Structures are given as C-alpha cells and as structure tokens.
OpenMM code with the backbone's topology and positions (N, CA, C; nanometers):
from openmm import Vec3, app, unit

residues = "MET ASN SER LYS THR ILE VAL SER PHE ILE ILE MET PHE LEU PHE LEU GLY GLY LEU ILE TRP TRP SER LYS THR GLN SER PRO ASN VAL GLU GLU ALA GLN ALA ALA LYS PHE HIS PRO ALA LYS ILE GLY ALA GLY LEU THR ALA GLU GLU THR PHE TYR ASP PHE GLY THR ILE SER MET LYS ASN GLY ASN VAL SER LYS LYS PHE ARG VAL ALA ASN SER SER GLY ALA ASP ILE THR LEU SER LYS VAL THR THR SER CYS MET CYS THR VAL ALA TYR ILE LEU ARG GLU ASP ALA THR ARG LYS GLY PRO TYR GLY MET PRO GLY HIS GLY GLY PHE VAL PRO LYS ALA ASN GLU ILE ILE LYS ALA GLY GLU SER ARG GLU ILE GLU VAL VAL TYR ASP PRO ASN ALA HIS GLY PRO ALA GLY VAL GLY LEU ILE GLU ARG SER VAL TYR LEU GLN ASP GLU SER GLY LYS VAL THR GLU LEU ASN PHE LYS VAL ASN VAL THR PRO".split()
positions = [
    Vec3(0.0833, -0.1183, 0.0000),
    Vec3(0.0000, 0.0000, 0.0000),
    Vec3(0.0874, 0.1240, 0.0000),
    Vec3(0.0386, 0.2241, -0.0668),
    Vec3(0.1162, 0.3483, -0.0664),
    Vec3(0.0718, 0.4369, 0.0503),
    Vec3(0.1461, 0.5412, 0.0768),
    Vec3(0.1201, 0.6260, 0.1935),
    Vec3(-0.0129, 0.7007, 0.1831),
    Vec3(-0.0576, 0.7370, 0.0638),
    Vec3(-0.1865, 0.8064, 0.0484),
    Vec3(-0.3018, 0.7161, 0.0906),
    Vec3(-0.2943, 0.5896, 0.0558),
    Vec3(-0.3985, 0.4948, 0.0920),
    Vec3(-0.4036, 0.4770, 0.2432),
    Vec3(-0.2882, 0.4625, 0.3060),
    Vec3(-0.2812, 0.4454, 0.4510),
    Vec3(-0.3371, 0.5687, 0.5209),
    Vec3(-0.2987, 0.6869, 0.4787),
    Vec3(-0.3486, 0.8107, 0.5393),
    Vec3(-0.4998, 0.8215, 0.5202),
    Vec3(-0.5498, 0.7840, 0.4037),
    Vec3(-0.6942, 0.7882, 0.3773),
    Vec3(-0.7693, 0.6955, 0.4718),
    Vec3(-0.7165, 0.5734, 0.4938),
    Vec3(-0.7802, 0.4809, 0.5860),
    Vec3(-0.7784, 0.5347, 0.7283),
    Vec3(-0.6707, 0.5938, 0.7715),
    Vec3(-0.6605, 0.6495, 0.9068),
    Vec3(-0.7617, 0.7626, 0.9245),
    Vec3(-0.7710, 0.8521, 0.8269),
    Vec3(-0.8655, 0.9632, 0.8356),
    Vec3(-1.0088, 0.9109, 0.8390),
    Vec3(-1.0406, 0.8129, 0.7536),
    Vec3(-1.1745, 0.7557, 0.7512),
    Vec3(-1.2066, 0.6886, 0.8843),
    Vec3(-1.1125, 0.6137, 0.9406),
    Vec3(-1.1318, 0.5464, 1.0682),
    Vec3(-1.1572, 0.6485, 1.1792),
    Vec3(-1.0772, 0.7547, 1.1856),
    Vec3(-1.0954, 0.8578, 1.2880),
    Vec3(-1.2294, 0.9286, 1.2719),
    Vec3(-1.2681, 0.9567, 1.1483),
    Vec3(-1.3957, 1.0223, 1.1230),
    Vec3(-1.5119, 0.9347, 1.1702),
    Vec3(-1.5113, 0.8064, 1.1331),
    Vec3(-1.6189, 0.7154, 1.1739),
    Vec3(-1.6212, 0.6966, 1.3254),
    Vec3(-1.5050, 0.6849, 1.3868),
    Vec3(-1.4985, 0.6726, 1.5322),
    Vec3(-1.5547, 0.7965, 1.6009),
    Vec3(-1.5194, 0.9138, 1.5500),
    Vec3(-1.5716, 1.0383, 1.6057),
    Vec3(-1.7215, 1.0498, 1.5878),
    Vec3(-1.7721, 1.0062, 1.4748),
    Vec3(-1.9151, 1.0098, 1.4486),
    Vec3(-1.9903, 0.9171, 1.5439),
    Vec3(-1.9384, 0.7988, 1.5666),
    Vec3(-2.0005, 0.7043, 1.6605),
    Vec3(-1.9984, 0.7613, 1.8015),
    Vec3(-1.8850, 0.8169, 1.8439),
    Vec3(-1.8746, 0.8765, 1.9767),
    Vec3(-1.9747, 0.9904, 1.9909),
    Vec3(-1.9845, 1.0786, 1.8912),
    Vec3(-2.0750, 1.1924, 1.8969),
    Vec3(-2.2204, 1.1458, 1.9057),
    Vec3(-2.2576, 1.0431, 1.8279),
    Vec3(-2.3968, 0.9971, 1.8293),
    Vec3(-2.4341, 0.9383, 1.9649),
    Vec3(-2.3408, 0.8727, 2.0314),
    Vec3(-2.3698, 0.8182, 2.1636),
    Vec3(-2.3880, 0.9278, 2.2671),
    Vec3(-2.3134, 1.0371, 2.2549),
    Vec3(-2.3291, 1.1471, 2.3505),
    Vec3(-2.4577, 1.2241, 2.3262),
    Vec3(-2.5161, 1.2132, 2.2069),
    Vec3(-2.6407, 1.2830, 2.1743),
    Vec3(-2.7640, 1.1995, 2.2079),
    Vec3(-2.7490, 1.0709, 2.2328),
    Vec3(-2.8619, 0.9826, 2.2585),
    Vec3(-2.9160, 1.0034, 2.3988),
    Vec3(-3.0501, 1.0097, 2.4140),
    Vec3(-3.1059, 1.0224, 2.5473),
    Vec3(-3.0917, 0.8909, 2.6219),
    Vec3(-3.0978, 0.8967, 2.7525),
    Vec3(-3.0944, 0.7785, 2.8355),
    Vec3(-3.2211, 0.6983, 2.8065),
    Vec3(-3.2064, 0.5765, 2.7579),
    Vec3(-3.3194, 0.4951, 2.7147),
    Vec3(-3.4126, 0.4651, 2.8313),
    Vec3(-3.3585, 0.4337, 2.9482),
    Vec3(-3.4421, 0.4035, 3.0633),
    Vec3(-3.5254, 0.5246, 3.1029),
    Vec3(-3.4656, 0.6432, 3.1034),
    Vec3(-3.5392, 0.7646, 3.1371),
    Vec3(-3.6478, 0.7918, 3.0347),
    Vec3(-3.6181, 0.7719, 2.9073),
    Vec3(-3.7158, 0.7965, 2.8019),
    Vec3(-3.8342, 0.7004, 2.8150),
    Vec3(-3.8068, 0.5728, 2.8423),
    Vec3(-3.9146, 0.4760, 2.8597),
    Vec3(-3.9983, 0.5082, 2.9825),
    Vec3(-3.9342, 0.5464, 3.0927),
    Vec3(-4.0066, 0.5808, 3.2146),
    Vec3(-4.0949, 0.7026, 3.1922),
    Vec3(-4.0474, 0.7993, 3.1158),
    Vec3(-4.1239, 0.9218, 3.0904),
    Vec3(-4.2519, 0.8928, 3.0135),
    Vec3(-4.2545, 0.7859, 2.9365),
    Vec3(-4.3738, 0.7529, 2.8591),
    Vec3(-4.4907, 0.7149, 2.9487),
    Vec3(-4.4647, 0.6690, 3.0711),
    Vec3(-4.5704, 0.6167, 3.1561),
    Vec3(-4.5991, 0.7030, 3.2786),
    Vec3(-4.5368, 0.8170, 3.2911),
    Vec3(-4.5559, 0.9028, 3.4068),
    Vec3(-4.5868, 1.0448, 3.3640),
    Vec3(-4.6564, 1.1193, 3.4503),
    Vec3(-4.6817, 1.2591, 3.4169),
    Vec3(-4.5510, 1.3309, 3.3875),
    Vec3(-4.5554, 1.4214, 3.2911),
    Vec3(-4.4343, 1.4913, 3.2497),
    Vec3(-4.4463, 1.6392, 3.2760),
    Vec3(-4.3363, 1.6991, 3.3111),
    Vec3(-4.3292, 1.8435, 3.3232),
    Vec3(-4.2767, 1.8958, 3.1914),
    Vec3(-4.3506, 1.9888, 3.1345),
    Vec3(-4.3158, 2.0433, 3.0044),
    Vec3(-4.2698, 2.1865, 3.0259),
    Vec3(-4.1517, 2.2158, 2.9817),
    Vec3(-4.1046, 2.3531, 2.9921),
    Vec3(-4.1045, 2.4012, 3.1352),
    Vec3(-4.1499, 2.5223, 3.1561),
    Vec3(-4.1446, 2.5841, 3.2882),
    Vec3(-4.2822, 2.5946, 3.3491),
    Vec3(-4.3635, 2.4923, 3.3464),
    Vec3(-4.4930, 2.4979, 3.4104),
    Vec3(-4.6036, 2.4253, 3.3391),
    Vec3(-4.5823, 2.3776, 3.2177),
    Vec3(-4.6838, 2.2964, 3.1519),
    Vec3(-4.6704, 2.1530, 3.2004),
    Vec3(-4.7823, 2.0918, 3.2315),
    Vec3(-4.7809, 1.9527, 3.2758),
    Vec3(-4.8760, 1.8718, 3.1894),
    Vec3(-4.8456, 1.7449, 3.1752),
    Vec3(-4.9326, 1.6524, 3.1010),
    Vec3(-4.9532, 1.5295, 3.1877),
    Vec3(-5.0788, 1.4931, 3.2100),
    Vec3(-5.1075, 1.3745, 3.2892),
    Vec3(-5.0663, 1.2481, 3.2162),
    Vec3(-5.0737, 1.2531, 3.0850),
    Vec3(-5.0447, 1.1362, 3.0022),
    Vec3(-4.9526, 1.1797, 2.8888),
    Vec3(-4.8415, 1.1100, 2.8715),
    Vec3(-4.7487, 1.1426, 2.7627),
    Vec3(-4.7278, 1.0251, 2.6679),
    Vec3(-4.7974, 0.9135, 2.6923),
    Vec3(-4.7830, 0.7953, 2.6080),
    Vec3(-4.9189, 0.7305, 2.5886),
    Vec3(-4.9441, 0.6843, 2.4650),
    Vec3(-5.0689, 0.6142, 2.4366),
    Vec3(-5.0413, 0.4979, 2.3429),
    Vec3(-5.1067, 0.3863, 2.3694),
    Vec3(-5.0955, 0.2671, 2.2848),
    Vec3(-5.2287, 0.2482, 2.2126),
    Vec3(-5.2291, 0.2673, 2.0807),
    Vec3(-5.3503, 0.2481, 2.0014),
    Vec3(-5.3859, 0.1009, 1.9867),
    Vec3(-5.2934, 0.0127, 2.0214),
    Vec3(-5.3175, -0.1293, 2.0011),
    Vec3(-5.3011, -0.1652, 1.8545),
    Vec3(-5.3776, -0.2626, 1.8084),
    Vec3(-5.3705, -0.3061, 1.6692),
    Vec3(-5.4811, -0.2380, 1.5895),
    Vec3(-5.4411, -0.1764, 1.4784),
    Vec3(-5.5379, -0.1121, 1.3889),
    Vec3(-5.5138, -0.1624, 1.2473),
    Vec3(-5.6155, -0.1499, 1.1645),
    Vec3(-5.6043, -0.1917, 1.0255),
    Vec3(-5.5905, -0.0692, 0.9360),
    Vec3(-5.5054, -0.0790, 0.8350),
    Vec3(-5.4897, 0.0296, 0.7384),
    Vec3(-5.6231, 0.0646, 0.6725),
    Vec3(-5.7050, -0.0356, 0.6497),
    Vec3(-5.8307, -0.0134, 0.5782),
    Vec3(-5.9294, 0.0731, 0.6572),
    Vec3(-5.9085, 0.0857, 0.7893),
    Vec3(-5.9995, 0.1661, 0.8715),
    Vec3(-5.9595, 0.3126, 0.8805),
    Vec3(-5.8465, 0.3496, 0.8232),
    Vec3(-5.8077, 0.4904, 0.8178),
    Vec3(-5.7444, 0.5454, 0.9441),
    Vec3(-5.7457, 0.6783, 0.9549),
    Vec3(-5.6749, 0.7502, 1.0609),
    Vec3(-5.7287, 0.7186, 1.2002),
    Vec3(-5.6382, 0.7295, 1.2976),
    Vec3(-5.6745, 0.7217, 1.4389),
    Vec3(-5.6227, 0.8473, 1.5071),
    Vec3(-5.6853, 0.8857, 1.6180),
    Vec3(-5.6409, 1.0061, 1.6875),
    Vec3(-5.6503, 0.9892, 1.8386),
    Vec3(-5.5749, 1.0716, 1.9072),
    Vec3(-5.5706, 1.0724, 2.0540),
    Vec3(-5.5544, 1.2167, 2.0984),
    Vec3(-5.6239, 1.2549, 2.2044),
    Vec3(-5.6111, 1.3891, 2.2609),
    Vec3(-5.5331, 1.3806, 2.3918),
    Vec3(-5.4252, 1.4590, 2.3993),
    Vec3(-5.3436, 1.4719, 2.5204),
    Vec3(-5.3728, 1.6097, 2.5794),
    Vec3(-5.3954, 1.6192, 2.7098),
    Vec3(-5.4203, 1.7481, 2.7735),
    Vec3(-5.2919, 1.7977, 2.8397),
    Vec3(-5.2576, 1.9239, 2.8100),
    Vec3(-5.1453, 1.9907, 2.8763),
    Vec3(-5.2012, 2.1117, 2.9485),
    Vec3(-5.1487, 2.1383, 3.0673),
    Vec3(-5.1984, 2.2484, 3.1494),
    Vec3(-5.0831, 2.3347, 3.1966),
    Vec3(-5.1102, 2.4624, 3.2148),
    Vec3(-5.0121, 2.5557, 3.2682),
    Vec3(-5.0333, 2.5638, 3.4187),
    Vec3(-4.9456, 2.4978, 3.4922),
    Vec3(-4.9556, 2.4966, 3.6382),
    Vec3(-4.8659, 2.6004, 3.7030),
    Vec3(-4.8046, 2.6863, 3.6218),
    Vec3(-4.7180, 2.7918, 3.6764),
    Vec3(-4.8013, 2.9162, 3.7049),
    Vec3(-4.7386, 3.0150, 3.7593),
    Vec3(-4.8061, 3.1405, 3.7883),
    Vec3(-4.7924, 3.2426, 3.6775),
    Vec3(-4.7359, 3.2051, 3.5635),
    Vec3(-4.7130, 3.2993, 3.4534),
    Vec3(-4.7619, 3.2382, 3.3228),
    Vec3(-4.7890, 3.3243, 3.2264),
    Vec3(-4.8272, 3.2768, 3.0935),
    Vec3(-4.7101, 3.2040, 3.0289),
    Vec3(-4.7413, 3.1021, 2.9511),
    Vec3(-4.6398, 3.0261, 2.8785),
    Vec3(-4.6787, 3.0265, 2.7312),
    Vec3(-4.5813, 3.0493, 2.6455),
    Vec3(-4.6057, 3.0440, 2.5021),
    Vec3(-4.5527, 2.9125, 2.4475),
    Vec3(-4.6431, 2.8353, 2.3910),
    Vec3(-4.6060, 2.7134, 2.3203),
    Vec3(-4.5659, 2.7592, 2.1803),
    Vec3(-4.4351, 2.7596, 2.1534),
    Vec3(-4.3870, 2.8211, 2.0294),
    Vec3(-4.3878, 2.7275, 1.9090),
    Vec3(-4.3612, 2.5988, 1.9293),
    Vec3(-4.3567, 2.5042, 1.8176),
    Vec3(-4.4260, 2.3742, 1.8557),
    Vec3(-4.4917, 2.3159, 1.7570),
    Vec3(-4.5463, 2.1810, 1.7672),
    Vec3(-4.5025, 2.1108, 1.6389),
    Vec3(-4.4238, 2.0033, 1.6528),
    Vec3(-4.3764, 1.9278, 1.5377),
    Vec3(-4.3934, 1.7788, 1.5632),
    Vec3(-4.3841, 1.6999, 1.4562),
    Vec3(-4.3984, 1.5555, 1.4685),
    Vec3(-4.2732, 1.4853, 1.4174),
    Vec3(-4.2592, 1.3590, 1.4546),
    Vec3(-4.1409, 1.2827, 1.4179),
    Vec3(-4.1492, 1.2212, 1.2793),
    Vec3(-4.2678, 1.2241, 1.2173),
    Vec3(-4.2839, 1.1591, 1.0873),
    Vec3(-4.3990, 1.2231, 1.0113),
    Vec3(-4.3926, 1.2127, 0.8814),
    Vec3(-4.4963, 1.2717, 0.7971),
    Vec3(-4.6307, 1.2001, 0.8114),
    Vec3(-4.6320, 1.0844, 0.8736),
    Vec3(-4.7563, 1.0105, 0.8923),
    Vec3(-4.8384, 1.0625, 1.0097),
    Vec3(-4.7837, 1.1585, 1.0821),
    Vec3(-4.8470, 1.2098, 1.2025),
    Vec3(-4.8617, 1.3613, 1.1937),
    Vec3(-4.9783, 1.4114, 1.2327),
    Vec3(-4.9987, 1.5553, 1.2457),
    Vec3(-5.0592, 1.5823, 1.3828),
    Vec3(-5.0448, 1.7069, 1.4280),
    Vec3(-5.0993, 1.7462, 1.5578),
    Vec3(-5.1748, 1.8776, 1.5431),
    Vec3(-5.2721, 1.8961, 1.6306),
    Vec3(-5.3518, 2.0177, 1.6346),
    Vec3(-5.3589, 2.0658, 1.7788),
    Vec3(-5.3658, 2.1958, 1.7968),
    Vec3(-5.3929, 2.2540, 1.9277),
    Vec3(-5.5424, 2.2800, 1.9323),
    Vec3(-5.6101, 2.2238, 2.0316),
    Vec3(-5.7538, 2.2453, 2.0487),
    Vec3(-5.7719, 2.3498, 2.1574),
    Vec3(-5.8302, 2.4610, 2.1215),
    Vec3(-5.8477, 2.5727, 2.2144),
    Vec3(-5.9758, 2.5568, 2.2940),
    Vec3(-5.9820, 2.6313, 2.4043),
    Vec3(-6.0995, 2.6282, 2.4921),
    Vec3(-6.2258, 2.6740, 2.4191),
    Vec3(-6.2119, 2.7619, 2.3184),
    Vec3(-6.3291, 2.8116, 2.2444),
    Vec3(-6.3688, 2.7172, 2.1310),
    Vec3(-6.3185, 2.5957, 2.1319),
    Vec3(-6.3497, 2.4895, 2.0358),
    Vec3(-6.2871, 2.5110, 1.8977),
    Vec3(-6.1962, 2.6069, 1.8845),
    Vec3(-6.1263, 2.6209, 1.7563),
    Vec3(-6.0069, 2.5260, 1.7550),
    Vec3(-5.9651, 2.4941, 1.6351),
    Vec3(-5.8571, 2.3970, 1.6139),
    Vec3(-5.7449, 2.4676, 1.5377),
    Vec3(-5.6240, 2.4668, 1.5941),
    Vec3(-5.5100, 2.5347, 1.5330),
    Vec3(-5.4133, 2.4286, 1.4805),
    Vec3(-5.3740, 2.4434, 1.3555),
    Vec3(-5.2824, 2.3480, 1.2942),
    Vec3(-5.3248, 2.3228, 1.1518),
    Vec3(-5.2829, 2.2180, 1.0885),
    Vec3(-5.2051, 2.1064, 1.1416),
    Vec3(-5.0564, 2.1391, 1.1510),
    Vec3(-4.9920, 2.0714, 1.2453),
    Vec3(-4.8471, 2.0784, 1.2633),
    Vec3(-4.7921, 1.9415, 1.2278),
    Vec3(-4.6867, 1.9406, 1.1486),
    Vec3(-4.6321, 1.8138, 1.1021),
    Vec3(-4.4827, 1.8052, 1.1185),
    Vec3(-4.4245, 1.7221, 1.0347),
    Vec3(-4.2806, 1.6972, 1.0376),
    Vec3(-4.2076, 1.8111, 0.9666),
    Vec3(-4.1078, 1.8712, 1.0314),
    Vec3(-4.0332, 1.9787, 0.9654),
    Vec3(-3.9654, 1.9286, 0.8384),
    Vec3(-3.9722, 2.0099, 0.7338),
    Vec3(-3.9046, 1.9759, 0.6095),
    Vec3(-3.9804, 1.8799, 0.5205),
    Vec3(-4.0967, 1.8345, 0.5647),
    Vec3(-4.1735, 1.7424, 0.4817),
    Vec3(-4.3101, 1.8029, 0.4521),
    Vec3(-4.3432, 1.8085, 0.3287),
    Vec3(-4.4747, 1.8581, 0.2919),
    Vec3(-4.4886, 2.0087, 0.3042),
    Vec3(-4.3767, 2.0768, 0.3068),
    Vec3(-4.3830, 2.2224, 0.3113),
    Vec3(-4.3544, 2.2787, 0.4486),
    Vec3(-4.4042, 2.3965, 0.4694),
    Vec3(-4.3780, 2.4772, 0.5876),
    Vec3(-4.4607, 2.4300, 0.7070),
    Vec3(-4.3981, 2.4182, 0.8242),
    Vec3(-4.4699, 2.3904, 0.9478),
    Vec3(-4.4852, 2.5245, 1.0190),
    Vec3(-4.6082, 2.5704, 1.0386),
    Vec3(-4.6274, 2.7024, 1.0993),
    Vec3(-4.5851, 2.7047, 1.2464),
    Vec3(-4.5492, 2.8229, 1.2936),
    Vec3(-4.5205, 2.8419, 1.4361),
    Vec3(-4.6514, 2.8289, 1.5119),
    Vec3(-4.6463, 2.7734, 1.6298),
    Vec3(-4.7675, 2.7580, 1.7100),
    Vec3(-4.8051, 2.8903, 1.7779),
    Vec3(-4.7083, 2.9505, 1.8468),
    Vec3(-4.7305, 3.0771, 1.9173),
    Vec3(-4.8631, 3.0785, 1.9928),
    Vec3(-4.8869, 2.9742, 2.0692),
    Vec3(-5.0094, 2.9600, 2.1476),
    Vec3(-4.9808, 2.9983, 2.2924),
    Vec3(-5.0458, 3.1039, 2.3396),
    Vec3(-5.0273, 3.1479, 2.4777),
    Vec3(-5.1241, 3.0699, 2.5654),
    Vec3(-5.0673, 3.0042, 2.6659),
    Vec3(-5.1482, 2.9306, 2.7631),
    Vec3(-5.1315, 3.0044, 2.8958),
    Vec3(-5.2384, 3.0698, 2.9392),
    Vec3(-5.2329, 3.1512, 3.0603),
    Vec3(-5.2244, 3.0622, 3.1834),
    Vec3(-5.1753, 3.1192, 3.2914),
    Vec3(-5.1644, 3.0457, 3.4179),
    Vec3(-5.2994, 2.9848, 3.4529),
    Vec3(-5.2996, 2.8557, 3.4836),
    Vec3(-5.4216, 2.7854, 3.5200),
    Vec3(-5.5017, 2.7312, 3.4023),
    Vec3(-5.4670, 2.7682, 3.2803),
    Vec3(-5.5389, 2.7191, 3.1634),
    Vec3(-5.4786, 2.5889, 3.1126),
    Vec3(-5.5528, 2.5245, 3.0228),
    Vec3(-5.5024, 2.4019, 2.9605),
    Vec3(-5.5430, 2.4007, 2.8134),
    Vec3(-5.4801, 2.3131, 2.7399),
    Vec3(-5.5112, 2.2896, 2.5988),
    Vec3(-5.5050, 2.1396, 2.5745),
    Vec3(-5.5806, 2.0967, 2.4754),
    Vec3(-5.5659, 1.9600, 2.4287),
    Vec3(-5.4822, 1.9629, 2.3021),
    Vec3(-5.3940, 1.8652, 2.2899),
    Vec3(-5.3159, 1.8443, 2.1692),
    Vec3(-5.3718, 1.7179, 2.1057),
    Vec3(-5.4335, 1.7342, 1.9884),
    Vec3(-5.4875, 1.6184, 1.9177),
    Vec3(-5.3806, 1.5653, 1.8230),
    Vec3(-5.3493, 1.4377, 1.8380),
    Vec3(-5.2493, 1.3703, 1.7556),
    Vec3(-5.3239, 1.2776, 1.6609),
    Vec3(-5.2973, 1.2931, 1.5303),
    Vec3(-5.3646, 1.2122, 1.4287),
    Vec3(-5.2592, 1.1318, 1.3530),
    Vec3(-5.2777, 1.0005, 1.3512),
    Vec3(-5.1857, 0.9096, 1.2819),
    Vec3(-5.2559, 0.8506, 1.1603),
    Vec3(-5.1900, 0.8564, 1.0442),
    Vec3(-5.2408, 0.8010, 0.9191),
    Vec3(-5.1669, 0.6712, 0.8882),
    Vec3(-5.2298, 0.5548, 0.9082),
    Vec3(-5.1613, 0.4275, 0.8845),
    Vec3(-5.1320, 0.4010, 0.7373),
    Vec3(-5.1914, 0.4774, 0.6474),
    Vec3(-5.1696, 0.4575, 0.5043),
    Vec3(-5.0580, 0.5448, 0.4481),
    Vec3(-5.0000, 0.6312, 0.5289),
    Vec3(-4.9003, 0.7267, 0.4801),
    Vec3(-4.7765, 0.6606, 0.4216),
    Vec3(-4.7408, 0.5432, 0.4702),
    Vec3(-4.6201, 0.4754, 0.4223),
    Vec3(-4.6505, 0.3667, 0.3194),
    Vec3(-4.7764, 0.3552, 0.2804),
    Vec3(-4.8132, 0.2549, 0.1817),
    Vec3(-4.8129, 0.1142, 0.2395),
    Vec3(-4.8170, 0.0137, 0.1539),
    Vec3(-4.8276, -0.1250, 0.1985),
    Vec3(-4.7112, -0.1710, 0.2873),
    Vec3(-4.5972, -0.1058, 0.2764),
    Vec3(-4.4819, -0.1459, 0.3576),
    Vec3(-4.4920, -0.0951, 0.5012),
    Vec3(-4.5875, -0.0078, 0.5299),
    Vec3(-4.5972, 0.0541, 0.6620),
    Vec3(-4.6767, -0.0257, 0.7625),
    Vec3(-4.6515, -0.1560, 0.7696),
    Vec3(-4.7213, -0.2410, 0.8656),
    Vec3(-4.6254, -0.2816, 0.9769),
    Vec3(-4.6831, -0.3267, 1.0878),
    Vec3(-4.6030, -0.3681, 1.2022),
    Vec3(-4.6073, -0.2640, 1.3117),
    Vec3(-4.5167, -0.2775, 1.4068),
    Vec3(-4.5116, -0.1868, 1.5210),
    Vec3(-4.4553, -0.0519, 1.4788),
    Vec3(-4.5276, 0.0535, 1.5084),
    Vec3(-4.4889, 0.1899, 1.4752),
    Vec3(-4.4863, 0.2706, 1.6053),
    Vec3(-4.3801, 0.3488, 1.6242),
    Vec3(-4.3718, 0.4399, 1.7386),
    Vec3(-4.3417, 0.5791, 1.6847),
    Vec3(-4.4200, 0.6776, 1.7272),
    Vec3(-4.4054, 0.8145, 1.6799),
    Vec3(-4.4152, 0.9116, 1.7974),
    Vec3(-4.3721, 1.0356, 1.7711),
    Vec3(-4.3716, 1.1387, 1.8751),
    Vec3(-4.4214, 1.2711, 1.8202),
    Vec3(-4.4757, 1.3507, 1.9102),
    Vec3(-4.5095, 1.4899, 1.8842),
    Vec3(-4.4277, 1.5709, 1.9837),
    Vec3(-4.3615, 1.6752, 1.9338),
    Vec3(-4.2731, 1.7568, 2.0163),
    Vec3(-4.3372, 1.8919, 2.0426),
    Vec3(-4.3443, 1.9293, 2.1698),
    Vec3(-4.3965, 2.0588, 2.2112),
    Vec3(-4.2796, 2.1411, 2.2636),
    Vec3(-4.2607, 2.2584, 2.2085),
    Vec3(-4.1486, 2.3434, 2.2511),
    Vec3(-4.2037, 2.4756, 2.3016),
    Vec3(-4.1614, 2.5145, 2.4244),
    Vec3(-4.2051, 2.6435, 2.4768),
    Vec3(-4.1089, 2.7538, 2.4350),
    Vec3(-4.1399, 2.8767, 2.4735),
    Vec3(-4.0604, 2.9905, 2.4279),
    Vec3(-3.9169, 2.9883, 2.4800),
    Vec3(-3.8919, 2.9140, 2.5867),
    Vec3(-3.7550, 2.9054, 2.6389),
    Vec3(-3.6745, 2.7954, 2.5702),
    Vec3(-3.7385, 2.7194, 2.4804),
    Vec3(-3.6688, 2.6144, 2.4067),
    Vec3(-3.6827, 2.4761, 2.4674),
    Vec3(-3.7488, 2.4643, 2.5816),
    Vec3(-3.7660, 2.3324, 2.6442),
    Vec3(-3.8692, 2.2517, 2.5663),
    Vec3(-3.8378, 2.1233, 2.5476),
    Vec3(-3.9205, 2.0365, 2.4640),
    Vec3(-3.9655, 1.9154, 2.5436),
    Vec3(-4.0859, 1.8723, 2.5184),
    Vec3(-4.1319, 1.7444, 2.5699),
    Vec3(-4.1931, 1.6659, 2.4555),
    Vec3(-4.2064, 1.5368, 2.4752),
    Vec3(-4.2630, 1.4496, 2.3727),
    Vec3(-4.3943, 1.3912, 2.4207),
    Vec3(-4.4888, 1.3861, 2.3310),
    Vec3(-4.6097, 1.3072, 2.3491),
    Vec3(-4.5912, 1.1890, 2.2548),
    Vec3(-4.5912, 1.0691, 2.3095),
    Vec3(-4.5558, 0.9499, 2.2319),
    Vec3(-4.6739, 0.8563, 2.2152),
    Vec3(-4.6715, 0.7811, 2.1066),
    Vec3(-4.7692, 0.6749, 2.0893),
    Vec3(-4.7068, 0.5597, 2.0131),
    Vec3(-4.7720, 0.4450, 2.0278),
    Vec3(-4.7328, 0.3306, 1.9464),
    Vec3(-4.8595, 0.2671, 1.8931),
    Vec3(-4.8426, 0.1945, 1.7824),
    Vec3(-4.9547, 0.1309, 1.7171),
    Vec3(-4.9016, 0.0111, 1.6385),
    Vec3(-4.9793, -0.0932, 1.6351),
    Vec3(-4.9459, -0.2088, 1.5538),
    Vec3(-5.0376, -0.2049, 1.4318),
    Vec3(-4.9801, -0.1814, 1.3153),
    Vec3(-5.0580, -0.1627, 1.1930),
    Vec3(-5.0643, -0.2946, 1.1151),
    Vec3(-5.1880, -0.3314, 1.0766),
    Vec3(-5.2104, -0.4477, 0.9912),
    Vec3(-5.2676, -0.3998, 0.8581),
    Vec3(-5.2588, -0.4814, 0.7533),
    Vec3(-5.3117, -0.4402, 0.6221),
    Vec3(-5.4618, -0.4125, 0.6240),
] * unit.nanometer
topology = app.Topology()
chain = topology.addChain("A")
for resn in residues:
    res = topology.addResidue(resn, chain)
    for name in ("N", "CA", "C"):
        topology.addAtom(name, app.Element.getBySymbol(name[0]), res)
C-alpha cells in the first residue's frame, strides 16, 4: 500500500470513530425515556401533562386515521407560550384544540410537505389545551405495517421540549 492509501484509511477510521462517539453522547438515556412515557411529564417551565404515552393497540390500514387527545396544562403562575409543535414523521400531524373549540394546525414533520407554521399559542396560568395527535396508517403505503412508534414535540418559548408518544401495531 502506498502512503496516500494508509493516510486515507486512518482519516476515515478517525472520522467514523468520532461520528459514533458523537452519536452516543447525543442519545437520550433509554431508561429515562421509557419511564417518561408512563408518568406525568413536566413540560417547559410549568406545563404539565397527565399522560405522555398512548398505545392504540392493533389497527387496520383499511380503517383509516386514528387520533388521541393529550391534555397539557399551565400549572405555573405565569403565561407560557407554546412556540412550536412538530412531529417525528410525515404520517403524524398534531392540532392545538383551544378552549373556544377552535382547532389550530395542522403541525407536522419539519421539512416534509412544506412549511410547518409556528404555534405561538399562549397558555395563561391555570389554563389548559388539548393536543390532538392524528396518525395516518396509510401514509407509508403497503410497507408501513407492524409496530410503529411516533412522537409529537412541544417546545415552549424558552426552548424546552417534551414528547407526546404513541405506538400502534398496523395491519393491512
């Protein structure tokens, strides 16, 4: 082997090693993430959710979309602005359901299907909102069967994020 080949292999090895190391430092603690799915979560600086995980069970593609409403409340003494609502996949959208029965959204996956609007939803102290999560089992076509896990991300004005998670077993 010539010296250029050896140097190329060394650089590639160091790059891949660094990439693996970086990805491990970016990964959340799996045990904490699993525990958070089954316990009330604190969102940002005062938003709370009684439920952050839902299991739709087994559904059939032929029956169409399924949805779940998660309630988040502002338990702090100050107004909180929910600045962004995004989803982990194009098969999932979310809506903010207001107290006056209006529906704000849809919010989807960033970079897919166009622009995801800012939420900019002010939740006053003591108020709550429902976040409706809608999953489309047909979005991935015939290959989209089996166990599916997806998330909806809520980000407040300070940048703190929480996840509302669900799983579903999709059949044809």
